Structure formats: C-alpha cells, structure tokens
N, C-alpha and C positions, 0 to 999 in steps of 0.2 A: 507475420511478426507478431510473436505472442507474449504477454508479461506474466499472466495468470493463466494456466492452463488447465486445471482442475480443482473444481471446488467440492467438499463432499458437506452435503446440507442435512445438518441433524433437525430431524422433525419429531416433536413429541406429540403433535397435534391438539396442543392446549390451544387456549383462546389467541395467544401471541403468535400461533406457529405461521399464520399467515404473515405478519410483520417479517419473520425470518425469510419463509419463502420471497417474500417481493423484493427484497434486499440481496437475497442470493442472486435473483435473477437479473437485478439493476446491476450490480457487480459483472455478471457473465456478459450483460450486454455490453459494457462499455471495455471490456478486457477481453471479449470474444473467448469466454472460457466455457468449458464442459460442467454440468452439475449432475453430481451422483447423489439422490437421495437416499438416508438410511433412517429406519426406524427402527428400536429395540423396544420389547415387548417382555413383561415381567417371567421370570421362570417361576414365580411362586404362584401360579394358578394350579391346582390339582385336580379340578374337574376337567376331565376330557371336551366334555362338549362346550363349555365356556370357553376352552382354549382353543378349540377350532372355530367359534363363534368370533372370537377375538381375532384370531389369524385373519379369517376373511374378511374381517371388517378392515384389519388394517392393509390388506393387500389393496382392496378397494382404494383406499385413502392413499396410497400410495401411487396407484394407477392413475388418481385425479390430479395427484401432485406432478407427474409426468407430465400429462396432457397440460395442465397449466403451463410448464414450463416451456415444451414444444410448442404452445400456442404463441409463446414471446419470441419464437425463432432462435431458440437457444439448444444447443446442443444437449443429450443427456446420455449419462451411463446408467447401466442396468440399476434398478431400485435393490435395495440390500435391507433385509430383513432379519433381525438377529432375536436371540433371546437371551436374557440375561442381565448382566450389569451392564447399563447406558454406556457405564463410564469406560471398561475396558472393550466395549463392542466399538464405539466410536473412536478411540485413540490405535485400536486394531485395524479398522476398516481405513483409516486415513494412511497409514502406513501400505497397506496390502493395494489399494490404487493409485498410491503416491500421488495422493492429494495435496495441491499448494498450500489449501487454504480450509481449514475447518470452519462453518458458519453455524451459529448455535443462538438459540433465544439466552437471555438474561437468566433463565430461571426463577422470577420474581412470583411466578404462578405456584411455586411450591411453598410460598411464604405470603400470610396476609399483609405482611410489612413491607409494603412497597413504597410507602411515602419515605422512608430511610435510603431506598434504591439498593436495598440488602442484596446481594447476588446470590444466586440459588448454589446449592452445593455441588450438583452433579457439574454445572457449569466452572464453578471454581477449580474443582479437582482435574479436569479435561484442561484446563490452563496449566495446572500443576504438573501435570502429568505426560502431556502431549509433546513431542519436539517439534510439532508442526504450527505454525501460526494458526491463531484462532481469532476469530472476529464475532464479537458478541453483540447482538442486537438489542437494544432498550425496546422495550414496550412501546407502541405507538409513536416511534420515530422513523419514517422515512429516508432512505438514502438520498438527501438533501444537503451534501458537504459544501460548506463554504465556509466555516473555519476549523482547521486542524491543530490539534497540539501534539507535540512533541517534546516532552522531559528527557534531558539526556544529562549524564554524569559523567561523559568521558570514558565510558567503558565499550567492549565490546559490543555488548547486547544492545546498550542504546546509540551504537554506532551503526546497529543493523537497523534498529527501529527508523532512525532518522535517512537512512536511504530509501527504506519503505515509503515514509511518510512523506519524502520530497515526490516519490512516483505518485502516489495518490494525489497530493498538491496539483503536480502537472494535469492530471487526467481529469480532475473535476475543476481546475481553476480555482481554487479554492487558496485561501491565506493561510500560511503555515506560521504559527509561533513556534519558535525553538527556545525551549525555556530551560535554565541550568540553575539549580537553587546553590545560593553562596549560605552552606549550613553556620549559624550563628554556633560559636564556642565559647565555651566558658575560658575567663581569663584568670590566672594568679589571684587570690582574694589580696594580697600585698600589692597588686600592681597598682600604680597611681593613675589617675585618670588619664593623664596624657600618655601614658604608655598603653593604657587598653586602646586608645583613639588611633595612635601609633600602629597597633599591632593589628586592629580591624582595618587599617586603610592598607596597609601590606598585604592582608589576606585577602581583600577586596581586589588589587590589582591582578595579583597570583591568580585567582578565579578567572578574572579578565582575560589574562595571558592565556589560560589552560580552554577557554571558552574559544578565542579567536584560532587559537592552533588547531584545534579539534574542528572549527567549521572549513579550515584550510583544506580538509580532505574532501570535501563535497561540492558537487557543481551546481551552485544557487543560481547561476544566470538565468536572467529571464522569468524567476519564481517570484511570487508575491510572497515575500516573508519577512519578519519580524523576529528577534532576538529578547529576551527578556533575563534579567539575572537578579528576581529579588532575595532578599535576605530571608531567611527562617528555616521553618522545619518543611523538608521536602514534601512531603505528604500533604500537610495543608497549604502548602502553596500551590501545588499543582491543582487541587480541589478549588482552590480560591481564582486560579486563572482560568479555568473550565467555568465558572459561575461567572466570571467578571467578562469573560469575551465571548459567551454564549456559543463555545465550542461545540461543535456537532459531531467530532471524531477525536478520539484520544489514540494515539500511537504509542506504546510502549515496550521498551525490552523487559523481558524476565532472566531471571537466574535458572540454576539447575533445580535437581527435584530433592535433593538430599544434602545433609552435612551445611556448612558453613555458607554456600551459597542459598541453602534453602531461609536461613535464617535471614540472609541479606534480603532476600527477596520479600520475606513476611514483615519488613521493618516499612518496606515503602509500597512496591508493587501490590501487594495484597491489601493493605490499607485502603489505596486508592482505587481498585478494580471493585472493591466492596461496596464504596460509598459514590462511586462517578455516576451523574447523572445522565451520561450520554453514551452513544456505543463508541466500541473502542476495540482496537486490534494489539494482541500482544504477539510478539516474536521471541522466540527462546533461540534455536541454534540453525533455525531454516529461515531463508527470505519465503514472502509471500510472492513477491515479484522479481521474475528474474527475466532476463531477455533473451527472446528463443528466436534468432534469424532463419528463414528458410535459405537453405544452402543450395537449393536446386532452382532459382529463378533464372531464366534464362532471357524473358522479354525485358526491353529497357525499359519499357515505360513501367513494368510492376517495380522495378528497381528505384525508379526514379519516386513513386509513389510511397515505397518503401521510406525512402531517404527522407521525404515530407513529414511521414510519422513519426520517425525517430527523433527528427529536429524538434516538432512539437513537444513531443515527450521527455527531450532535453537530453537525447541521448546524442551529443553532436559530434563525437569521434565517430561513432558507428555509424551516421547521416552522411558525414564525409566520405566513408568507406564505401556508403551505397551509390552517393553520387558521380565517386572516382570511376566504380565499376561501369555506370552507364558511359562514361567517356573512354572506357576501355573497348566498348562495343561499337562506339560512334563518338570521335573525337571531335565532331562538329556539334554535339547535343549543348545548345547554347544555354537550356533551361538548367542545366546541371552545372555549368559553370557558375552562373548566377546565383543557384541555392549555394553552392560552396562558398561564393562570397558573403553570403546572408549568415552563414554559419561561425565563419570565421569575426564576422563582425560581432556577432553575439559572445564570441570566446575572446572578443578585446584584441584581436590581432589584425589590425587594421592594414598592414602591411601584406599579408596573403590575401586578405579581402579584397583589396585594390588589384593585385595581379589577377585573380581568378576573374573578378569583374572586367577588366580591361581586356582579358584573354575572351570572354565572350563577347565584349563589345566588336572587338577586331573580328572575330569570325561572322557576327552579325553582319558587318560592314562589306566584308568579303563576300559574302552569300549574295546582298542586297547588288554590289557592283557587278558582280557576276552574271545577275537576272539582268540588269540593265546591260550589258555587253551583249547578251543572248538577244535581247529585244532588239538592239541596234543590228547586229547582224541577219536578223529576219526580215528587218526593214530594206537593209542593203539589199538582200537577196530577191527580195519583192519587186 
C-alpha cells in the first residue's frame, strides 16, 4: 500500500539544499516513496572548459545525493541533469517521471532579504506553472510536523487541499486546523447600525452553514482537528493563524495559470506563500497522496497487516474490504472480525460493530470448546 509513490527532488546545491534533501528523505521514509533528484545547470556558460568542470562537479554532487538517499534505505530513481531554465526543466521532468510531488527549497538564497520570508522567483514560478503538487521547504526547518493549517474557501481546490492535509495529519499524528475566513464586506452607507448588525449576523450564519456542509464531505473520525472561522482579510488571517498556532506546515489549494483564476490566486494564495514563515504544500489539479493498493496479495496475514495500516491512516472502508478479504480466505480468522468491529466503532456504526465482535467471540468460543472436546477424547482414549 502506497500513498506517495514518486518524489522529484529539485536540488540547487545552495547552502539550504541539505534541508531540502533531508525533508525529501523523511517524507519518503514515512510514505515509502522513491526519490528522483534533479539539478539544472545554466545554459549561459560559453567557456567549454568551465562547462565541462561544472558538469563533472554536478555529476559528483548528484552521485553523493543518491548515496545519501540510499543510505537512508530509500529507493531512488535515476538522477536527472539538465541545462537551461530550472523552471522549465523541473516542470517537464515532473511530468516525464510521473512525479506525485515536487520537493524544492524556498529559494531565499536568491535574496538576502530572508527576514521577510521572501519566496524565490524560481520556486514561485514552479508553483504557478506546475500542475504537480509542490512541497516548499523553508531553510532550517526539519520535517517535525505537529501543527498543520489548511485554509479552505469551499472551492474544488481547497477540497483537494483538505483531503491531502488530512492524510498528512494522520501520518504525522499532527493537529489539523481547518480555517475558513469570513470576509468582511462593506454595507451600504445609509444602513442603520441595527441593519448592519443583522446583515453581519446573517452573513456569519450563512458562512458557518457552508463550512459545516463542506466538512461533511470528509472523514475526520479519529483525527485531532479544530476549525476556525475568523473574520477579516483571508491572507492576513491565514498568516496570523500560522504565527499564533506555531504552524509547521501550511497546505493550500491554488488555481490556474492564466486568466481569471490566475488573478484569484494572486489575491490570496500568492500573498500567503510569499510571506509564510513555515514549509508549505500547494496543490492544483493533482493530489500529492492517493491510495494505491496491491491487488495481488494472496497471503492472509499480508492482507490483515494492510487492513491495519489502512485503518491507522483513516481509510476505513478500504480497511474493512481488506479484513473481509481475510475472511474470504479463512472465515474463522478471529482478528479480522475484531478489527472490522473496531473500524465500525470508529465510524459510529455500533450495531455492525457489535455484530462482528460477537461473531469473533463466538468463533473463539467454538474453537475453545472444540479443543476441550479433543482433549477429553484423548483422555478417554488413553
């Protein structure tokens, strides 16, 4: 079972590149992923000797990167060395190797203005241009995720972001804050104070209902999560929440590259990612995490272990399917009955939970009495 299959690791070999490498390795170890490193050298080197020396040095650095990944017991793809525009090469490589996630540094080494958390130009343009999810690593911030923030606006993009944020929160046992900002809107200048108050109250109630309806689409059972509905400007409230809650990871949806969607992205997402002080994951039209189950599992214990993992990761229906597959092989498999009961308890379906638990107990008692009868027969036979 895999949730994240292939990571494209963009390396610029700057002073922060080790942070990016270690984050990619940590992600790969958690999700059992493969890492493919890529480095892009400048095409504007006219001196042949200089270009040759640079290529040789780069090949050696990529070899060292591969060795470090392998030493962490993580699978690697073939390292990619390109020349030209880093933006174009990284976006193209992500498509070519069918990467599920691009891991890249925040690019602050391009600027000395690190105090304001400025985002590097190349990184920002990768986020804008790539349809692949992008995980941006902030310098000196190891992958120690305890607090995750996911802002939502009830759009398809924020729905995708929340689905992925939930998986991250389950995997890292982190607290997930789901935030939806109720934007302040101007009222007509001639409205009375009472009318303004009533309008604001009605708007808040409508927003709360939209938020609750939106959350109904997600499985939050067993998750450590809270929701917040501040009033104000979205970008300001998101950044305020990050600071207030000491967020380790921000997960946000983005929109398209051109036209109206591009302008919408510019008003909120781009402002946030330029100023955010923590690492963040952006998603556009693809998920970073998608469940891939092995279809050729024949061993009952492997299916059972797969079910346990699925249950831990919050994939409850899929877990039930794996446990039932165990019962298809052996209808006396007591642990499968008991685990199905646990899943139904998590889903608050107590009737089915009792049914499967009782079945497991009955089979256990049947086996026990059968063993006693066998012992009695042996004693009589002796």
